[in-house]
N, CA, C and O atoms as a printed pandas DataFrame, in Angstrom:
     atom_number atom_name residue_name chain_id  residue_number  x_coord  y_coord  z_coord
0              1         N          MET        A               1  121.160   80.864  -43.574
1              2        CA          MET        A               1  120.077   80.467  -42.686
2              3         C          MET        A               1  118.877   81.412  -42.836
3              4         O          MET        A               1  117.734   80.959  -42.899
4              5         N          VAL        A               2  119.132   82.695  -42.891
5              6        CA          VAL        A               2  118.050   83.676  -43.027
6              7         C          VAL        A               2  117.309   83.453  -44.348
7              8         O          VAL        A               2  116.082   83.522  -44.401
8              9         N          LYS        A               3  118.073   83.184  -45.412
9             10        CA          LYS        A               3  117.450   82.955  -46.716
10            11         C          LYS        A               3  116.554   81.715  -46.663
11            12         O          LYS        A               3  115.460   81.725  -47.228
12            13         N          GLN        A               4  116.997   80.660  -46.000
13            14        CA          GLN        A               4  116.208   79.442  -45.882
14            15         C          GLN        A               4  114.921   79.696  -45.099
15            16         O          GLN        A               4  113.859   79.190  -45.461
16            17         N          LEU        A               5  115.018   80.474  -44.034
17            18        CA          LEU        A               5  113.828   80.809  -43.251
18            19         C          LEU        A               5  112.845   81.632  -44.067
19            20         O          LEU        A               5  111.635   81.426  -43.977
20            21         N          LEU        A               6  113.356   82.560  -44.860
21            22        CA          LEU        A               6  112.499   83.392  -45.703
22            23         C          LEU        A               6  111.765   82.535  -46.739
23            24         O          LEU        A               6  110.572   82.728  -46.971
24            25         N          VAL        A               7  112.463   81.604  -47.349
25            26        CA          VAL        A               7  111.841   80.712  -48.329
26            27         C          VAL        A               7  110.783   79.847  -47.644
27            28         O          VAL        A               7  109.687   79.674  -48.178
28            29         N          ALA        A               8  111.098   79.308  -46.477
29            30        CA          ALA        A               8  110.138   78.472  -45.745
30            31         C          ALA        A               8  108.908   79.285  -45.353
31            32         O          ALA        A               8  107.786   78.793  -45.467
32            33         N          PHE        A               9  109.097   80.504  -44.901
33            34        CA          PHE        A               9  107.979   81.360  -44.515
34            35         C          PHE        A               9  107.107   81.682  -45.722
35            36         O          PHE        A               9  105.881   81.669  -45.619
36            37         N          THR        A              10  107.721   81.968  -46.858
37            38        CA          THR        A              10  106.972   82.287  -48.072
38            39         C          THR        A              10  106.130   81.092  -48.512
39            40         O          THR        A              10  104.968   81.254  -48.883
40            41         N          LEU        A              11  106.712   79.895  -48.471
41            42        CA          LEU        A              11  105.957   78.697  -48.836
42            43         C          LEU        A              11  104.796   78.458  -47.885
43            44         O          LEU        A              11  103.699   78.103  -48.318
44            45         N          LEU        A              12  105.028   78.648  -46.599
45            46        CA          LEU        A              12  103.969   78.469  -45.604
46            47         C          LEU        A              12  102.850   79.485  -45.819
47            48         O          LEU        A              12  101.674   79.122  -45.797
48            49         N          ALA        A              13  103.195   80.725  -46.021
49            50        CA          ALA        A              13  102.185   81.771  -46.223
50            51         C          ALA        A              13  101.375   81.504  -47.478
51            52         O          ALA        A              13  100.162   81.714  -47.486
52            53         N          THR        A              14  102.019   81.049  -48.528
53            54        CA          THR        A              14  101.318   80.742  -49.771
54            55         C          THR        A              14  100.339   79.598  -49.579
55            56         O          THR        A              14   99.239   79.626  -50.129
56            57         N          SER        A              15  100.726   78.586  -48.801
57            58        CA          SER        A              15   99.839   77.444  -48.597
58            59         C          SER        A              15   98.658   77.787  -47.705
59            60         O          SER        A              15   97.643   77.092  -47.741
60            61         N          LEU        A              16   98.765   78.841  -46.903
61            62        CA          LEU        A              16   97.683   79.219  -46.010
62            63         C          LEU        A              16   96.642   80.119  -46.671
63            64         O          LEU        A              16   95.568   80.334  -46.109
64            65         N          VAL        A              17   96.942   80.640  -47.841
65            66        CA          VAL        A              17   96.016   81.533  -48.530
66            67         C          VAL        A              17   94.841   80.710  -49.056
67            68         O          VAL        A              17   95.025   79.708  -49.748
68            69         N          ALA        A              18   93.649   81.144  -48.720
69            70        CA          ALA        A              18   92.447   80.426  -49.150
70            71         C          ALA        A              18   92.154   80.721  -50.617
71            72         O          ALA        A              18   92.447   81.805  -51.121
72            73         N          ALA        A              19   91.578   79.749  -51.278
73            74        CA          ALA        A              19   91.173   79.920  -52.671
74            75         C          ALA        A              19   90.118   81.021  -52.760
75            76         O          ALA        A              19   89.358   81.240  -51.817
76            77         N          ASP        A              20   90.079   81.702  -53.889
77            78        CA          ASP        A              20   89.106   82.760  -54.124
78            79         C          ASP        A              20   87.803   82.132  -54.609
79            80         O          ASP        A              20   87.647   81.867  -55.801
80            81         N          VAL        A              21   86.869   81.894  -53.694
81            82        CA          VAL        A              21   85.600   81.259  -54.072
82            83         C          VAL        A              21   84.428   82.230  -54.065
83            84         O          VAL        A              21   83.328   81.868  -54.480
84            85         N          THR        A              22   84.643   83.448  -53.604
85            86        CA          THR        A              22   83.557   84.417  -53.548
86            87         C          THR        A              22   83.053   84.725  -54.951
87            88         O          THR        A              22   83.838   85.033  -55.848
88            89         N          GLY        A              23   81.740   84.639  -55.133
89            90        CA          GLY        A              23   81.141   84.956  -56.419
90            91         C          GLY        A              23   80.065   83.965  -56.796
91            92         O          GLY        A              23   79.604   83.169  -55.978
92            93         N          LYS        A              24   79.676   84.035  -58.058
93            94        CA          LYS        A              24   78.607   83.191  -58.596
94            95         C          LYS        A              24   79.230   82.094  -59.450
95            96         O          LYS        A              24   80.087   82.361  -60.292
96            97         N          TRP        A              25   78.788   80.854  -59.224
97            98        CA          TRP        A              25   79.291   79.684  -59.930
98            99         C          TRP        A              25   78.105   78.936  -60.543
99           100         O          TRP        A              25   77.033   78.872  -59.941
100          101         N          SER        A              26   78.294   78.373  -61.733
101          102        CA          SER        A              26   77.241   77.627  -62.413
102          103         C          SER        A              26   77.746   76.220  -62.719
103          104         O          SER        A              26   78.895   76.032  -63.120
104          105         N          ALA        A              27   76.865   75.230  -62.522
105          106        CA          ALA        A              27   77.234   73.841  -62.799
106          107         C          ALA        A              27   76.065   73.096  -63.411
107          108         O          ALA        A              27   74.907   73.358  -63.087
108          109         N          GLN        A              28   76.372   72.177  -64.287
109          110        CA          GLN        A              28   75.397   71.228  -64.815
110          111         C          GLN        A              28   75.569   69.962  -63.981
111          112         O          GLN        A              28   76.540   69.226  -64.155
112          113         N          VAL        A              29   74.625   69.711  -63.074
113          114        CA          VAL        A              29   74.739   68.621  -62.112
114          115         C          VAL        A              29   73.989   67.400  -62.639
115          116         O          VAL        A              29   72.803   67.485  -62.958
116          117         N          PRO        A              30   74.692   66.251  -62.730
117          118        CA          PRO        A              30   74.027   65.041  -63.207
118          119         C          PRO        A              30   72.953   64.576  -62.238
119          120         O          PRO        A              30   73.124   64.643  -61.020
120          121         N          GLY        A              31   71.847   64.103  -62.793
121          122        CA          GLY        A              31   70.750   63.603  -61.977
122          123         C          GLY        A              31   70.364   62.202  -62.397
123          124         O          GLY        A              31   71.109   61.510  -63.090
124          125         N          ARG        A              32   69.193   61.804  -61.966
125          126        CA          ARG        A              32   68.684   60.477  -62.323
126          127         C          ARG        A              32   68.456   60.365  -63.820
127          128         O          ARG        A              32   68.081   61.339  -64.473
128          129         N          GLY        A              33   68.681   59.191  -64.354
129          130        CA          GLY        A              33   68.398   58.937  -65.760
130          131         C          GLY        A              33   69.320   59.654  -66.726
131          132         O          GLY        A              33   69.040   59.689  -67.924
132          133         N          GLY        A              34   70.417   60.231  -66.239
133          134        CA          GLY        A              34   71.371   60.877  -67.123
134          135         C          GLY        A              34   71.085   62.327  -67.440
135          136         O          GLY        A              34   71.899   62.978  -68.095
136          137         N          GLU        A              35   69.939   62.864  -66.993
137          138        CA          GLU        A              35   69.660   64.274  -67.261
138          139         C          GLU        A              35   70.524   65.147  -66.345
139          140         O          GLU        A              35   71.004   64.698  -65.304
140          141         N          THR        A              36   70.709   66.392  -66.755
141          142        CA          THR        A              36   71.445   67.338  -65.919
142          143         C          THR        A              36   70.535   68.488  -65.548
143          144         O          THR        A              36   69.554   68.773  -66.235
144          145         N          ARG        A              37   70.873   69.142  -64.456
145          146        CA          ARG        A              37   70.115   70.301  -63.979
146          147         C          ARG        A              37   71.120   71.386  -63.610
147          148         O          ARG        A              37   72.102   71.134  -62.911
148          149         N          GLU        A              38   70.853   72.598  -64.093
149          150        CA          GLU        A              38   71.743   73.701  -63.744
150          151         C          GLU        A              38   71.531   74.085  -62.283
151          152         O          GLU        A              38   70.399   74.234  -61.821
152          153         N          GLN        A              39   72.624   74.240  -61.579
153          154        CA          GLN        A              39   72.597   74.770  -60.221
154          155         C          GLN        A              39   73.537   75.961  -60.160
155          156         O          GLN        A              39   74.610   75.966  -60.762
156          157         N          ILE        A              40   73.107   76.964  -59.420
157          158        CA          ILE        A              40   73.892   78.184  -59.240
158          159         C          ILE        A              40   74.317   78.253  -57.777
159          160         O          ILE        A              40   73.502   78.084  -56.871
160          161         N          TYR        A              41   75.593   78.503  -57.567
161          162        CA          TYR        A              41   76.166   78.636  -56.219
162          163         C          TYR        A              41   76.616   80.077  -56.045
163          164         O          TYR        A              41   77.531   80.539  -56.726
164          165         N          ASN        A              42   75.967   80.779  -55.130
165          166        CA          ASN        A              42   76.348   82.145  -54.784
166          167         C          ASN        A              42   77.121   82.054  -53.476
167          168         O          ASN        A              42   76.537   81.825  -52.417
168          169         N          LEU        A              43   78.437   82.235  -53.553
169          170        CA          LEU        A              43   79.296   81.979  -52.396
170          171         C          LEU        A              43   80.019   83.231  -51.932
171          172         O          LEU        A              43   80.330   84.121  -52.723
172          173         N          LYS        A              44   80.281   83.279  -50.627
173          174        CA          LYS        A              44   81.053   84.374  -50.049
174          175         C          LYS        A              44   81.971   83.795  -48.986
175          176         O          LYS        A              44   81.524   83.192  -48.011
176          177         N          ALA        A              45   83.274   83.994  -49.202
177          178        CA          ALA        A              45   84.266   83.539  -48.231
178          179         C          ALA        A              45   84.681   84.715  -47.365
179          180         O          ALA        A              45   84.877   85.828  -47.852
180          181         N          ASN        A              46   84.810   84.449  -46.073
181          182        CA          ASN        A              46   85.332   85.411  -45.115
182          183         C          ASN        A              46   86.386   84.664  -44.314
183          184         O          ASN        A              46   86.085   84.057  -43.286
184          185         N          GLY        A              47   87.630   84.715  -44.795
185          186        CA          GLY        A              47   88.670   83.893  -44.192
186          187         C          GLY        A              47   88.362   82.438  -44.497
187          188         O          GLY        A              47   88.197   82.066  -45.658
188          189         N          ALA        A              48   88.283   81.612  -43.457
189          190        CA          ALA        A              48   88.003   80.178  -43.634
190          191         C          ALA        A              48   86.510   79.882  -43.653
191          192         O          ALA        A              48   86.110   78.750  -43.929
192          193         N          GLU        A              49   85.676   80.885  -43.362
193          194        CA          GLU        A              49   84.227   80.672  -43.321
194          195         C          GLU        A              49   83.615   80.889  -44.700
195          196         O          GLU        A              49   83.959   81.840  -45.402
196          197         N          LEU        A              50   82.701   79.992  -45.079
197          198        CA          LEU        A              50   82.027   80.078  -46.367
198          199         C          LEU        A              50   80.521   80.116  -46.149
199          200         O          LEU        A              50   79.963   79.260  -45.463
200          201         N          THR        A              51   79.867   81.115  -46.737
201          202        CA          THR        A              51   78.411   81.241  -46.655
202          203         C          THR        A              51   77.876   81.380  -48.077
203          204         O          THR        A              51   78.643   81.554  -49.024
204          205         N          GLY        A              52   76.556   81.300  -48.216
205          206        CA          GLY        A              52   75.962   81.500  -49.528
206          207         C          GLY        A              52   74.684   80.719  -49.716
207          208         O          GLY        A              52   74.075   80.255  -48.752
208          209         N          THR        A              53   74.281   80.578  -50.971
209          210        CA          THR        A              53   73.048   79.870  -51.317
210          211         C          THR        A              53   73.281   78.981  -52.537
211          212         O          THR        A              53   74.231   79.163  -53.298
212          213         N          VAL        A              54   72.377   78.012  -52.694
213          214        CA          VAL        A              54   72.344   77.152  -53.872
214          215         C          VAL        A              54   70.985   77.343  -54.520
215          216         O          VAL        A              54   69.957   77.254  -53.849
216          217         N          GLU        A              55   70.972   77.607  -55.824
217          218        CA          GLU        A              55   69.740   77.758  -56.586
218          219         C          GLU        A              55   69.644   76.629  -57.600
219          220         O          GLU        A              55   70.661   76.132  -58.084
220          221         N          GLY        A              56   68.426   76.230  -57.917
221          222        CA          GLY        A              56   68.224   75.233  -58.949
222          223         C          GLY        A              56   67.421   74.044  -58.481
223          224         O          GLY        A              56   67.173   73.115  -59.251
224          225         N          MET        A              57   67.011   74.062  -57.224
225          226        CA          MET        A              57   66.182   72.990  -56.676
226          227         C          MET        A              57   65.028   73.654  -55.925
227          228         O          MET        A              57   64.842   73.427  -54.729
228          229         N          GLY        A              58   64.266   74.463  -56.628
229          230        CA          GLY        A              58   63.218   75.237  -55.968
230          231         C          GLY        A              58   63.776   76.571  -55.504
231          232         O          GLY        A              58   64.636   77.158  -56.160
232          233         N          GLU        A              59   63.285   77.040  -54.379
233          234        CA          GLU        A              59   63.758   78.309  -53.820
234          235         C          GLU        A              59   65.239   78.221  -53.460
235          236         O          GLU        A              59   65.721   77.140  -53.121
236          237         N          PRO        A              60   65.974   79.341  -53.528
237          238        CA          PRO        A              60   67.379   79.299  -53.104
238          239         C          PRO        A              60   67.493   78.772  -51.677
239          240         O          PRO        A              60   66.713   79.147  -50.802
240          241         N          ALA        A              61   68.468   77.902  -51.456
241          242        CA          ALA        A              61   68.673   77.286  -50.140
242          243         C          ALA        A              61   70.001   77.760  -49.570
243          244         O          ALA        A              61   71.012   77.763  -50.272
244          245         N          PRO        A              62   70.007   78.161  -48.303
245          246        CA          PRO        A              62   71.272   78.581  -47.692
246          247         C          PRO        A              62   72.188   77.380  -47.460
247          248         O          PRO        A              62   71.732   76.269  -47.189
248          249         N          ILE        A              63   73.489   77.635  -47.574
249          250        CA          ILE        A              63   74.439   76.591  -47.229
250          251         C          ILE        A              63   74.781   76.729  -45.752
251          252         O          ILE        A              63   74.587   77.790  -45.160
252          253         N          ALA        A              64   75.293   75.653  -45.160
253          254        CA          ALA        A              64   75.692   75.639  -43.753
254          255         C          ALA        A              64   77.039   74.935  -43.648
255          256         O          ALA        A              64   77.478   74.258  -44.578
256          257         N          ASP        A              65   77.677   75.106  -42.514
257          258        CA          ASP        A              65   78.950   74.435  -42.233
258          259         C          ASP        A              65   79.993   74.687  -43.313
259          260         O          ASP        A              65   80.830   73.823  -43.572
260          261         N          GLY        A              66   79.955   75.861  -43.952
261          262        CA          GLY        A              66   80.869   76.158  -45.050
262          263         C          GLY        A              66   82.271   76.464  -44.587
263          264         O          GLY        A              66   82.478   77.215  -43.634
264          265         N          LYS        A              67   83.242   75.871  -45.276
265          266        CA          LYS        A              67   84.652   76.066  -44.931
266          267         C          LYS        A              67   85.491   76.170  -46.192
267          268         O          LYS        A              67   85.214   75.528  -47.205
268          269         N          VAL        A              68   86.530   77.002  -46.101
269          270        CA          VAL        A              68   87.548   77.093  -47.142
270          271         C          VAL        A              68   88.877   76.822  -46.453
271          272         O          VAL        A              68   89.218   77.481  -45.472
272          273         N          ASP        A              69   89.621   75.858  -46.964
273          274        CA          ASP        A              69   90.927   75.502  -46.398
274          275         C          ASP        A              69   91.896   75.355  -47.559
275          276         O          ASP        A              69   91.973   74.298  -48.186
276          277         N          GLY        A              70   92.636   76.423  -47.840
277          278        CA          GLY        A              70   93.505   76.416  -49.020
278          279         C          GLY        A              70   92.652   76.337  -50.265
279          280         O          GLY        A              70   91.810   77.206  -50.491
280          281         N          ASP        A              71   92.851   75.303  -51.087
281          282        CA          ASP        A              71   92.058   75.109  -52.298
282          283         C          ASP        A              71   90.843   74.226  -52.062
283          284         O          ASP        A              71   90.080   73.973  -52.995
284          285         N          ASN        A              72   90.645   73.753  -50.843
285          286        CA          ASN        A              72   89.536   72.844  -50.521
286          287         C          ASN        A              72   88.334   73.617  -49.998
287          288         O          ASN        A              72   88.479   74.560  -49.220
288          289         N          VAL        A              73   87.154   73.211  -50.431
289          290        CA          VAL        A              73   85.909   73.799  -49.948
290          291         C          VAL        A              73   84.986   72.677  -49.487
291          292         O          VAL        A              73   85.052   71.550  -49.978
292          293         N          SER        A              74   84.125   73.015  -48.534
293          294        CA          SER        A              74   83.096   72.061  -48.100
294          295         C          SER        A              74   81.925   72.848  -47.522
295          296         O          SER        A              74   82.102   73.915  -46.936
296          297         N          PHE        A              75   80.721   72.296  -47.701
297          298        CA          PHE        A              75   79.525   72.898  -47.128
298          299         C          PHE        A              75   78.395   71.886  -47.196
299          300         O          PHE        A              75   78.502   70.868  -47.879
300          301         N          THR        A              76   77.316   72.170  -46.486
301          302        CA          THR        A              76   76.133   71.329  -46.531
302          303         C          THR        A              76   74.940   72.168  -46.963
303          304         O          THR        A              76   74.955   73.395  -46.867
304          305         N          MET        A              77   73.910   71.483  -47.438
305          306        CA          MET        A              77   72.655   72.130  -47.811
306          307         C          MET        A              77   71.531   71.181  -47.407
307          308         O          MET        A              77   71.594   69.982  -47.678
308          309         N          THR        A              78   70.513   71.718  -46.764
309          310        CA          THR        A              78   69.370   70.917  -46.342
310          311         C          THR        A              78   68.110   71.472  -46.996
311          312         O          THR        A              78   67.878   72.680  -46.994
312          313         N          ARG        A              79   67.302   70.576  -47.555
313          314        CA          ARG        A              79   66.033   70.952  -48.185
314          315         C          ARG        A              79   64.927   70.067  -47.643
315          316         O          ARG        A              79   65.171   68.950  -47.186
316          317         N          GLU        A              80   63.710   70.581  -47.700
317          318        CA          GLU        A              80   62.550   69.789  -47.311
318          319         C          GLU        A              80   61.690   69.543  -48.542
319          320         O          GLU        A              80   61.325   70.477  -49.255
320          321         N          PHE        A              81   61.370   68.267  -48.786
321          322        CA          PHE        A              81   60.511   67.866  -49.887
322          323         C          PHE        A              81   59.393   67.005  -49.325
323          324         O          PHE        A              81   59.647   65.959  -48.728
324          325         N          ASN        A              82   58.155   67.446  -49.515
325          326        CA          ASN        A              82   56.985   66.674  -49.074
326          327         C          ASN        A              82   57.087   66.238  -47.612
327          328         O          ASN        A              82   56.754   65.103  -47.267
328          329         N          GLY        A              83   57.544   67.139  -46.771
329          330        CA          GLY        A              83   57.639   66.843  -45.343
330          331         C          GLY        A              83   58.871   66.055  -44.931
331          332         O          GLY        A              83   59.046   65.762  -43.749
332          333         N          ASN        A              84   59.721   65.709  -45.877
333          334        CA          ASN        A              84   60.954   64.973  -45.565
334          335         C          ASN        A              84   62.157   65.889  -45.739
335          336         O          ASN        A              84   62.289   66.579  -46.750
336          337         N          GLN        A              85   63.021   65.883  -44.750
337          338        CA          GLN        A              85   64.226   66.701  -44.818
338          339         C          GLN        A              85   65.364   65.888  -45.420
339          340         O          GLN        A              85   65.608   64.752  -45.015
340          341         N          MET        A              86   66.066   66.484  -46.400
341          342        CA          MET        A              86   67.210   65.836  -47.021
342          343         C          MET        A              86   68.414   66.758  -46.909
343          344         O          MET        A              86   68.310   67.973  -47.080
344          345         N          LYS        A              87   69.554   66.151  -46.617
345          346        CA          LYS        A              87   70.787   66.913  -46.451
346          347         C          LYS        A              87   71.835   66.396  -47.429
347          348         O          LYS        A              87   72.018   65.190  -47.591
348          349         N          TRP        A              88   72.518   67.338  -48.078
349          350        CA          TRP        A              88   73.608   67.018  -48.988
350          351         C          TRP        A              88   74.894   67.612  -48.440
351          352         O          TRP        A              88   74.889   68.687  -47.841
352          353         N          THR        A              89   75.988   66.909  -48.649
353          354        CA          THR        A              89   77.314   67.386  -48.292
354          355         C          THR        A              89   78.100   67.593  -49.581
355          356         O          THR        A              89   78.170   66.704  -50.429
356          357         N          PHE        A              90   78.688   68.772  -49.716
357          358        CA          PHE        A              90   79.492   69.115  -50.885
358          359         C          PHE        A              90   80.950   69.246  -50.447
359          360         O          PHE        A              90   81.246   69.907  -49.451
360          361         N          THR        A              91   81.849   68.621  -51.186
361          362        CA          THR        A              91   83.287   68.766  -50.958
362          363         C          THR        A              91   83.951   68.970  -52.304
363          364         O          THR        A              91   83.482   68.458  -53.320
364          365         N          GLY        A              92   85.040   69.717  -52.311
365          366        CA          GLY        A              92   85.700   69.921  -53.590
366          367         C          GLY        A              92   86.954   70.744  -53.504
367          368         O          GLY        A              92   87.425   71.102  -52.424
368          369         N          THR        A              93   87.490   71.038  -54.687
369          370        CA          THR        A              93   88.701   71.846  -54.799
370          371         C          THR        A              93   88.488   72.941  -55.836
371          372         O          THR        A              93   87.745   72.772  -56.803
372          373         N          VAL        A              94   89.157   74.060  -55.611
373          374        CA          VAL        A              94   89.052   75.210  -56.492
374          375         C          VAL        A              94   90.390   75.410  -57.195
375          376         O          VAL        A              94   91.445   75.384  -56.562
376          377         N          ALA        A              95   90.335   75.610  -58.505
377          378        CA          ALA        A              95   91.512   75.941  -59.299
378          379         C          ALA        A              95   91.110   77.037  -60.277
379          380         O          ALA        A              95   90.489   76.770  -61.306
380          381         N          GLY        A              96   91.468   78.257  -59.949
381          382        CA          GLY        A              96   91.119   79.382  -60.814
382          383         C          GLY        A              96   89.620   79.574  -60.894
383          384         O          GLY        A              96   88.960   79.808  -59.882
384          385         N          ASP        A              97   89.076   79.473  -62.117
385          386        CA          ASP        A              97   87.652   79.688  -62.344
386          387         C          ASP        A              97   86.858   78.389  -62.432
387          388         O          ASP        A              97   85.740   78.373  -62.947
388          389         N          GLU        A              98   87.441   77.292  -61.924
389          390        CA          GLU        A              98   86.736   76.015  -61.879
390          391         C          GLU        A              98   86.752   75.460  -60.462
391          392         O          GLU        A              98   87.741   75.564  -59.736
392          393         N          MET        A              99   85.625   74.868  -60.097
393          394        CA          MET        A              99   85.506   74.233  -58.796
394          395         C          MET        A              99   84.974   72.824  -59.026
395          396         O          MET        A              99   83.835   72.650  -59.460
396          397         N          LYS        A             100   85.793   71.821  -58.737
397          398        CA          LYS        A             100   85.382   70.419  -58.882
398          399         C          LYS        A             100   84.716   70.005  -57.580
399          400         O          LYS        A             100   85.337   70.051  -56.518
400          401         N          LEU        A             101   83.452   69.601  -57.662
401          402        CA          LEU        A             101   82.665   69.273  -56.477
402          403         C          LEU        A             101   82.160   67.843  -56.512
403          404         O          LEU        A             101   81.960   67.252  -57.573
404          405         N          LYS        A             102   81.961   67.309  -55.320
405          406        CA          LYS        A             102   81.298   66.020  -55.144
406          407         C          LYS        A             102   80.150   66.250  -54.178
407          408         O          LYS        A             102   80.337   66.798  -53.092
408          409         N          ARG        A             103   78.959   65.826  -54.586
409          410        CA          ARG        A             103   77.763   65.972  -53.756
410          411         C          ARG        A             103   77.331   64.583  -53.295
411          412         O          ARG        A             103   77.150   63.677  -54.109
412          413         N          ALA        A             104   77.167   64.426  -51.988
413          414        CA          ALA        A             104   76.717   63.153  -51.426
414          415         C          ALA        A             104   75.547   63.423  -50.499
415          416         O          ALA        A             104   75.422   64.512  -49.939
416          417         N          GLY        A             105   74.688   62.418  -50.342
417          418        CA          GLY        A             105   73.535   62.554  -49.458
418          419         C          GLY        A             105   72.256   62.648  -50.256
419          420         O          GLY        A             105   72.230   62.377  -51.457
420          421         N          GLY        A             106   71.195   63.034  -49.572
421          422        CA          GLY        A             106   69.899   63.067  -50.239
422          423         C          GLY        A             106   69.532   61.666  -50.666
423          424         O          GLY        A             106   69.772   60.706  -49.934
424          425         N          ARG        A             107   68.961   61.543  -51.827
425          426        CA          ARG        A             107   68.646   60.229  -52.397
426          427         C          ARG        A             107   69.562   59.995  -53.576
427          428         O          ARG        A             107   69.858   60.924  -54.328
428          429         N          GLY        A             108   70.003   58.796  -53.742
429          430        CA          GLY        A             108   70.834   58.478  -54.898
430          431         C          GLY        A             108   72.313   58.437  -54.573
431          432         O          GLY        A             108   72.742   58.668  -53.443
432          433         N          GLU        A             109   73.064   58.136  -55.602
433          434        CA          GLU        A             109   74.509   57.990  -55.492
434          435         C          GLU        A             109   75.192   59.352  -55.448
435          436         O          GLU        A             109   74.622   60.341  -55.908
436          437         N          PRO        A             110   76.415   59.418  -54.898
437          438        CA          PRO        A             110   77.185   60.667  -54.960
438          439         C          PRO        A             110   77.402   61.087  -56.413
439          440         O          PRO        A             110   77.537   60.243  -57.299
440          441         N          ARG        A             111   77.433   62.370  -56.642
441          442        CA          ARG        A             111   77.614   62.923  -57.989
442          443         C          ARG        A             111   78.838   63.827  -57.992
443          444         O          ARG        A             111   79.055   64.591  -57.051
444          445         N          GLU        A             112   79.638   63.741  -59.051
445          446        CA          GLU        A             112   80.770   64.633  -59.237
446          447         C          GLU        A             112   80.502   65.519  -60.439
447          448         O          GLU        A             112   79.974   65.068  -61.456
448          449         N          PHE        A             113   80.876   66.795  -60.308
449          450        CA          PHE        A             113   80.649   67.749  -61.389
450          451         C          PHE        A             113   81.584   68.931  -61.216
451          452         O          PHE        A             113   82.243   69.076  -60.186
452          453         N          THR        A             114   81.630   69.771  -62.236
453          454        CA          THR        A             114   82.496   70.955  -62.214
454          455         C          THR        A             114   81.630   72.204  -62.329
455          456         O          THR        A             114   80.794   72.322  -63.225
456          457         N          ALA        A             115   81.852   73.138  -61.395
457          458        CA          ALA        A             115   81.185   74.443  -61.455
458          459         C          ALA        A             115   82.171   75.444  -62.030
459          460         O          ALA        A             115   83.370   75.381  -61.760
460          461         N          LYS        A             116   81.652   76.367  -62.826
461          462        CA          LYS        A             116   82.501   77.399  -63.423
462          463         C          LYS        A             116   82.044   78.770  -62.948
463          464         O          LYS        A             116   80.853   79.050  -62.819
464          465         N          ARG        A             117   83.039   79.611  -62.694
465          466        CA          ARG        A             117   82.741   80.970  -62.228
466          467         C          ARG        A             117   81.990   81.728  -63.312
467          468         O          ARG        A             117   82.372   81.699  -64.481
468          469         N          VAL        A             118   80.917   82.408  -62.913
469          470        CA          VAL        A             118   80.142   83.244  -63.820
470          471         C          VAL        A             118   80.743   84.636  -63.772
471          472         O          VAL        A             118   80.844   85.242  -62.705
472          473         N          LYS        A             119   81.142   85.138  -64.930
473          474        CA          LYS        A             119   81.802   86.450  -64.967
474          475         C          LYS        A             119   80.845   87.536  -65.375
475          476         O          LYS        A             119   81.233   88.702  -65.458
């Protein structure tokens, strides 16, 4: 019984560990007409809280509502263009030095892409 509890506790503790997302990530994000644009994600995790900035669409923009839950990440980014505010929602998963993200919102269709950790 003790051995079973130890195994169950170890599995639970492992599943509660947040992915290591702190650092700089680079992605080629698909845009209109098939072109791509490099975006840089400077992220910092503090437990389940995720903060940071996104570069590549003008001035660096702070992220908001950032969360890390195991291997899952999510955050939002809001930008103003010509007096109009646009908000994007990012969701994804982290596996080692790759983060698969989906960006929705703003103008256009949702986009999926992979960010890679910059070493």
